[in-house]
VOBA-1610 file (N, C-alpha, C; in pm, whole numbers, padded with zeros to 5 digits, always signed):
BEGIN
Unk+04048-08661-02256Unk+03942-08619-02348Unk+03986-08647-02492Unk+03891-08693-02575Unk+03919-08716-02716Unk+03888-08593-02801Unk+03857-08482-02734Unk+03838-08357-02807Unk+03706-08347-02879Unk+03606-08420-02835Unk+03475-08415-02899Unk+03367-08433-02793Unk+03251-08373-02815Unk+03142-08385-02719Unk+03074-08520-02723Unk+03108-08604-02822Unk+03047-08736-02830Unk+03104-08833-02727Unk+03222-08802-02675Unk+03289-08892-02582Unk+03304-08823-02446Unk+03304-08898-02338Unk+03320-08837-02206Unk+03464-08795-02180Unk+03480-08708-02082Unk+03612-08672-02032Unk+03645-08767-01917Unk+03753-08843-01931Unk+03792-08943-01832Unk+03921-08897-01764Unk+03920-08899-01631Unk+04036-08857-01553Unk+04078-08971-01461Unk+04206-09003-01464Unk+04264-09101-01372Unk+04369-09028-01289Unk+04358-09040-01157Unk+04452-08972-01068Unk+04509-09071-00968Unk+04640-09073-00959Unk+04709-09161-00864Unk+04789-09074-00767Unk+04773-09102-00638Unk+04844-09028-00534Unk+04926-09126-00451Unk+05052-09092-00426Unk+05139-09175-00344Unk+05187-09096-00223Unk+05168-09154-00105Unk+05219-09094+00017Unk+05339-09172+00067Unk+05445-09100+00101Unk+05569-09164+00145Unk+05591-09137+00294Unk+05610-09241+00367Unk+05639-09228+00510Unk+05778-09167+00528Unk+05789-09070+00619Unk+05917-09009+00650Unk+05948-08884+00571Unk+05865-08850+00471Unk+05887-08729+00393Unk+05797-08617+00446Unk+05857-08504+00479Unk+05787-08388+00535Unk+05706-08431+00658Unk+05770-08505+00745Unk+05712-08548+00873Unk+05589-08637+00856Unk+05577-08704+00743Unk+05463-08794+00724Unk+05489-08927+00794Unk+05387-08978+00862Unk+05397-09106+00933Unk+05329-09218+00857Unk+05284-09192+00733Unk+05200-09290+00664Unk+05248-09313+00521Unk+05243-09438+00483Unk+05272-09479+00346Unk+05141-09530+00286Unk+05097-09471+00176Unk+04966-09507+00122Unk+04959-09478-00027Unk+04856-09533-00089Unk+04827-09511-00231Unk+04679-09479-00246Unk+04650-09387-00337Unk+04512-09354-00371Unk+04495-09360-00522Unk+04389-09424-00566Unk+04358-09433-00708Unk+04216-09384-00730Unk+04201-09282-00816Unk+04070-09222-00841Unk+04043-09220-00992Unk+03922-09258-01028Unk+03877-09256-01168Unk+03748-09176-01175Unk+03740-09081-01269Unk+03618-09002-01285Unk+03582-08991-01433Unk+03454-08974-01459Unk+03401-08963-01595Unk+03299-08851-01596Unk+03316-08758-01689Unk+03223-08646-01703Unk+03170-08641-01846Unk+03039-08623-01858Unk+02978-08624-01991Unk+02860-08529-01996Unk+02852-08454-02105Unk+02736-08371-02136Unk+02650-08449-02235Unk+02521-08464-02203Unk+02432-08547-02284Unk+02315-08461-02333Unk+02298-08453-02464Unk+02185-08380-02521Unk+02063-08471-02532Unk+01947-08420-02491Unk+01823-08494-02498Unk+01723-08427-02592Unk+01771-08355-02690Unk+01681-08290-02785Unk+01591-08189-02717Unk+01460-08196-02739Unk+01368-08099-02678Unk+01358-08112-02527Unk+01407-08223-02470Unk+01403-08242-02324Unk+01514-08169-02252Unk+01606-08108-02326Unk+01712-08032-02261Unk+01846-08103-02268Unk+01929-08077-02169Unk+02064-08132-02168Unk+02099-08175-02026Unk+02173-08287-02015Unk+02214-08338-01885Unk+02365-08336-01871Unk+02410-08327-01747Unk+02552-08330-01715Unk+02573-08438-01608Unk+02648-08541-01643Unk+02669-08653-01551Unk+02815-08660-01511Unk+02838-08682-01383Unk+02973-08695-01330Unk+02978-08822-01244Unk+03051-08923-01292Unk+03070-09048-01219Unk+03213-09052-01167Unk+03231-09097-01044Unk+03366-09104-00989Unk+03374-09216-00887Unk+03495-09268-00871Unk+03521-09369-00770Unk+03665-09358-00724Unk+03688-09393-00597Unk+03823-09386-00543Unk+03846-09502-00448Unk+03970-09554-00448Unk+04010-09659-00355Unk+04140-09616-00290Unk+04142-09624-00156Unk+04259-09583-00079Unk+04323-09707-00018Unk+04449-09730-00049Unk+04523-09844+00003Unk+04608-09796+00122Unk+04585-09855+00237Unk+04662-09818+00354Unk+04572-09783+00470Unk+04632-09777+00588Unk+04563-09740+00711Unk+04597-09597+00745Unk+04495-09510+00750Unk+04520-09366+00757Unk+04430-09299+00860Unk+04473-09186+00918Unk+04383-09105+01000Unk+04281-09036+00911Unk+04172-08993+00971Unk+04060-08946+00892Unk+04089-08826+00801Unk+04184-08734+00834Unk+04207-08625+00738Unk+04261-08672+00603Unk+04321-08791+00599Unk+04376-08841+00474Unk+04282-08937+00401Unk+04168-08966+00461Unk+04070-09052+00396Unk+03987-08969+00297Unk+03890-09034+00233Unk+03798-08962+00146Unk+03690-08895+00229Unk+03705-08767+00255Unk+03606-08692+00332Unk+03510-08625+00235Unk+03386-08668+00236Unk+03288-08622+00137Unk+03237-08484+00173Unk+03227-08399+00072Unk+03199-08258+00093Unk+03053-08234+00128Unk+03029-08195+00250Unk+02894-08155+00291Unk+02873-08007+00270Unk+02752-07963+00299Unk+02716-07822+00281Unk+02609-07788+00383Unk+02643-07705+00479Unk+02546-07664+00581Unk+02507-07517+00567Unk+02529-07460+00448Unk+02493-07321+00422Unk+02361-07316+00344Unk+02319-07196+00310Unk+02199-07177+00227Unk+02236-07158+00081Unk+02364-07173+00047Unk+02412-07155-00090Unk+02421-07292-00157Unk+02357-07306-00274Unk+02364-07432-00347Unk+02501-07445-00415Unk+02559-07564-00404Unk+02687-07591-00469Unk+02677-07721-00548Unk+02707-07719-00677Unk+02694-07841-00758Unk+02801-07946-00729Unk+02906-07912-00657Unk+03014-08007-00632Unk+03007-08069-00493Unk+02910-08028-00410Unk+02896-08084-00276Unk+02768-08166-00266Unk+02752-08227-00149Unk+02625-08293-00114Unk+02553-08194-00023Unk+02447-08134-00077Unk+02396-08010-00021Unk+02318-08026+00109Unk+02279-08148+00145Unk+02213-08171+00273Unk+02295-08261+00365Unk+02420-08282+00330Unk+02512-08360+00414Unk+02586-08265+00507Unk+02600-08305+00632Unk+02675-08223+00727Unk+02825-08236+00704Unk+02900-08138+00751Unk+03044-08144+00742Unk+03096-08263+00823Unk+03181-08347+00763Unk+03238-08460+00833Unk+03140-08572+00864Unk+03023-08569+00803Unk+02923-08671+00835Unk+02963-08809+00783Unk+03035-08813+00670Unk+03076-08940+00611Unk+03221-08933+00565Unk+03292-09042+00588Unk+03426-09059+00535Unk+03443-09202+00488Unk+03529-09224+00388Unk+03543-09356+00327Unk+03687-09382+00287Unk+03722-09509+00276Unk+03848-09545+00210Unk+03821-09607+00073Unk+03695-09618+00037Unk+03654-09661-00097Unk+03512-09611-00119Unk+03486-09560-00239Unk+03352-09508-00265Unk+03329-09490-00414Unk+03202-09482-00449Unk+03158-09450-00585Unk+03049-09345-00574Unk+03047-09252-00668Unk+02952-09141-00661Unk+02895-09107-00797Unk+02772-09062-00797Unk+02704-09012-00916Unk+02646-08876-00884Unk+02681-08775-00964Unk+02621-08643-00953Unk+02567-08605-01091Unk+02438-08571-01093Unk+02371-08546-01221Unk+02288-08419-01213Unk+02295-08339-01318Unk+02210-08221-01332Unk+02142-08226-01468Unk+02013-08197-01469Unk+01940-08192-01595Unk+01876-08055-01610Unk+01912-07988-01719Unk+01859-07856-01749Unk+01753-07872-01858Unk+01628-07849-01822Unk+01517-07868-01916Unk+01506-07754-02015Unk+01584-07649-01995Unk+01580-07532-02081Unk+01436-07482-02093Unk+01380-07472-02211Unk+01244-07420-02221Unk+01137-07526-02236Unk+01171-07653-02211Unk+01080-07763-02242Unk+00947-07751-02169Unk+00948-07719-02042Unk+00824-07713-01965Unk+00777-07570-01941Unk+00866-07484-01894Unk+00823-07351-01852Unk+00789-07260-01969Unk+00834-07291-02089Unk+00797-07209-02206Unk+00649-07222-02240Unk+00582-07322-02183Unk+00440-07340-02209Unk+00352-07254-02119Unk+00414-07183-02025Unk+00342-07090-01938Unk+00374-06949-01985Unk+00276-06875-02036Unk+00305-06747-02103Unk+00392-06651-02022Unk+00357-06626-01894Unk+00432-06530-01815Unk+00575-06579-01790Unk+00587-06706-01756Unk+00720-06763-01731Unk+00804-06761-01858Unk+00739-06780-01971Unk+00812-06777-02099Unk+00877-06642-02121Unk+00807-06536-02084Unk+00865-06402-02099Unk+00981-06380-02004Unk+00972-06439-01885Unk+01079-06424-01787Unk+01202-06507-01821Unk+01183-06609-01907Unk+01291-06699-01950Unk+01348-06781-01835Unk+01263-06814-01736Unk+01306-06905-01631Unk+01319-07047-01687Unk+01408-07124-01629Unk+01434-07259-01676Unk+01430-07358-01560Unk+01368-07472-01583Unk+01358-07577-01482Unk+01485-07662-01482Unk+01529-07703-01362Unk+01648-07786-01348Unk+01621-07896-01246Unk+01676-08014-01269Unk+01665-08126-01176Unk+01803-08177-01139Unk+01821-08226-01016Unk+01951-08272-00970Unk+01939-08404-00894Unk+02048-08479-00894Unk+02056-08603-00815Unk+02200-08620-00769Unk+02218-08647-00641Unk+02349-08676-00582Unk+02342-08808-00508Unk+02424-08903-00547Unk+02424-09036-00485Unk+02569-09074-00456Unk+02594-09126-00337Unk+02729-09174-00305Unk+02718-09295-00214Unk+02803-09392-00240Unk+02806-09514-00159Unk+02952-09551-00134Unk+02986-09574-00008Unk+03124-09604+00024Unk+03136-09697+00142Unk+03259-09715+00186Unk+03285-09803+00298Unk+03414-09765+00369Unk+03429-09816+00491Unk+03546-09791+00572Unk+03586-09923+00637Unk+03708-09971+00609Unk+03746-10102+00662Unk+03775-10096+00812Unk+03785-10211+00873Unk+03797-10219+01019Unk+03926-10156+01070Unk+04034-10169+00996Unk+04161-10111+01043Unk+04154-09959+01045Unk+04087-09900+00948Unk+04071-09754+00950Unk+03973-09710+01057Unk+03874-09792+01087Unk+03785-09759+01199Unk+03862-09761+01331Unk+03950-09861+01347Unk+04024-09876+01473Unk+04121-09760+01496Unk+04194-09719+01391Unk+04293-09614+01410Unk+04227-09478+01433Unk+04103-09462+01391Unk+04034-09335+01404Unk+03936-09330+01520Unk+03938-09429+01607Unk+03842-09435+01716Unk+03912-09417+01850Unk+03931-09293+01896Unk+03993-09273+02028Unk+03902-09319+02141Unk+03961-09360+02250Unk+03885-09407+02366Unk+03854-09288+02456Unk+03728-09268+02489Unk+03685-09160+02578Unk+03713-09197+02723Unk+03707-09100+02814Unk+03725-09133+02957Unk+03625-09235+03008Unk+03512-09245+02942Unk+03412-09344+02983Unk+03441-09482+02925Unk+03551-09493+02848Unk+03587-09623+02791Unk+03518-09654+02660Unk+03453-09556+02600Unk+03384-09577+02474Unk+03472-09530+02358Unk+03463-09603+02245Unk+03535-09563+02125Unk+03442-09483+02035Unk+03487-09367+01989Unk+03406-09283+01902Unk+03486-09243+01780Unk+03422-09245+01665Unk+03487-09202+01542Unk+03464-09052+01521Unk+03567-08978+01476Unk+03547-08836+01448Unk+03467-08811+01320Unk+03447-08916+01240Unk+03366-08906+01119Unk+03266-09020+01118Unk+03161-09004+01042Unk+03067-09112+01022Unk+03105-09193+00899Unk+03040-09306+00880Unk+03067-09388+00763Unk+02938-09455+00718Unk+02938-09502+00595Unk+02820-09561+00535Unk+02798-09703+00589Unk+02672-09741+00601Unk+02640-09881+00627Unk+02611-09947+00492Unk+02506-10022+00480Unk+02477-10089+00353Unk+02383-10009+00264Unk+02375-09878+00288Unk+02287-09792+00208Unk+02367-09678+00147Unk+02327-09632+00029Unk+02389-09512-00026Unk+02328-09387+00035Unk+02400-09278+00025Unk+02345-09147+00057Unk+02283-09091-00070Unk+02156-09044-00059Unk+02083-08998-00178Unk+02014-08866-00146Unk+02030-08770-00236Unk+01950-08647-00231Unk+01906-08610-00372Unk+01782-08567-00383Unk+01724-08528-00511Unk+01673-08384-00500Unk+01680-08313-00612Unk+01635-08175-00609Unk+01574-08129-00739Unk+01508-08017-00733Unk+01447-07953-00850Unk+01448-07803-00823Unk+01450-07726-00927Unk+01455-07583-00905Unk+01436-07504-01032Unk+01458-07375-01020Unk+01441-07281-01130Unk+01570-07200-01142Unk+01622-07190-01265Unk+01742-07112-01290Unk+01711-06999-01388Unk+01809-06916-01411Unk+01798-06801-01502Unk+01702-06694-01450Unk+01685-06687-01318Unk+01606-06579-01259Unk+01692-06451-01263Unk+01645-06350-01330Unk+01725-06229-01355Unk+01857-06265-01423Unk+01859-06378-01492Unk+01972-06426-01573Unk+02091-06478-01491Unk+02084-06474-01357Unk+02198-06526-01282Unk+02161-06591-01148Unk+02035-06586-01105Unk+01995-06645-00977Unk+01931-06782-01002Unk+01959-06873-00913Unk+01903-07008-00920Unk+01850-07047-00782Unk+01729-07103-00777Unk+01667-07150-00653Unk+01648-07300-00664Unk+01698-07376-00566Unk+01686-07522-00565Unk+01611-07569-00441Unk+01526-07668-00460Unk+01455-07735-00352Unk+01510-07877-00344Unk+01576-07909-00234Unk+01651-08033-00224Unk+01594-08120-00112Unk+01575-08249-00142Unk+01524-08347-00045Unk+01632-08451-00017Unk+01655-08479+00108Unk+01745-08587+00149Unk+01661-08712+00171Unk+01701-08825+00111Unk+01618-08945+00113Unk+01670-09055+00203Unk+01796-09051+00244Unk+01851-09159+00326Unk+01928-09101+00445Unk+01954-09187+00544Unk+02021-09151+00668Unk+01949-09035+00738Unk+01819-09044+00738Unk+01739-08937+00799Unk+01741-08943+00951Unk+01785-09058+01007Unk+01791-09071+01152Unk+01921-09020+01211Unk+02016-08978+01125Unk+02139-08919+01176Unk+02106-08789+01250Unk+02179-08757+01356Unk+02144-08638+01435Unk+02171-08508+01360Unk+02080-08413+01379Unk+02099-08274+01330Unk+02121-08265+01180Unk+02042-08338+01103Unk+02055-08329+00958Unk+01933-08256+00901Unk+01953-08193+00786Unk+01842-08130+00715Unk+01780-08230+00618Unk+01652-08250+00628Unk+01581-08340+00537Unk+01535-08268+00412Unk+01522-08137+00422Unk+01477-08056+00309Unk+01533-07916+00325Unk+01567-07854+00213Unk+01619-07717+00220Unk+01590-07644+00089Unk+01571-07515+00101Unk+01561-07425-00015Unk+01693-07350-00022Unk+01764-07367-00133Unk+01898-07313-00147Unk+01905-07217-00265Unk+01992-07120-00255Unk+02007-07022-00361Unk+02146-07035-00423Unk+02153-07017-00553Unk+02280-07022-00623Unk+02289-06909-00723Unk+02409-06892-00777Unk+02432-06784-00873Unk+02508-06841-00992Unk+02455-06820-01110Unk+02519-06866-01233Unk+02470-06782-01349Unk+02548-06777-01452Unk+02510-06702-01572Unk+02472-06800-01681Unk+02353-06783-01737Unk+02304-06870-01844Unk+02274-06787-01967Unk+02308-06842-02080Unk+02280-06773-02207Unk+02140-06808-02257
//
């Protein structure tokens, strides 16, 4: 960080795994770059953007890959993919965009009753696109008694995972309700295409 709101906060993280240390069987490298920025839009409110990408060098079992955080609860979480199942996707390389826009009083202040309640409209977008190379697919695909290979995690094809949402925050000054739609991979088994989620936060 350059210590000013005009510039984003940039984080670079490098992880090294050593084979033979603490019973580790794998030697690998991980490189992650992330960018976080608060953007003011004047009367339209304020946005918070988080861009990140990671590349994993090496052949690894799925617990050491990039396992993307799903959420199968009714609680909204800004750091997860709220309609993704646990373990639904894993990658050895990926890029992600998470965005929240707080409209503050731009729209709801024009409704007299809502203006008194001080409710605020919020919009969200979560997008992630990744991949899994053939060697990582092979090491993570055990053979079943029927002779079929199955992966313990899913992986992306040529499409990103996308979910969009909208909601109301500052209900009683700390409750937030989000309505979230999942737009891709709708044919995956047992996924939620839409959910109403509740969150808790304090807004001034």
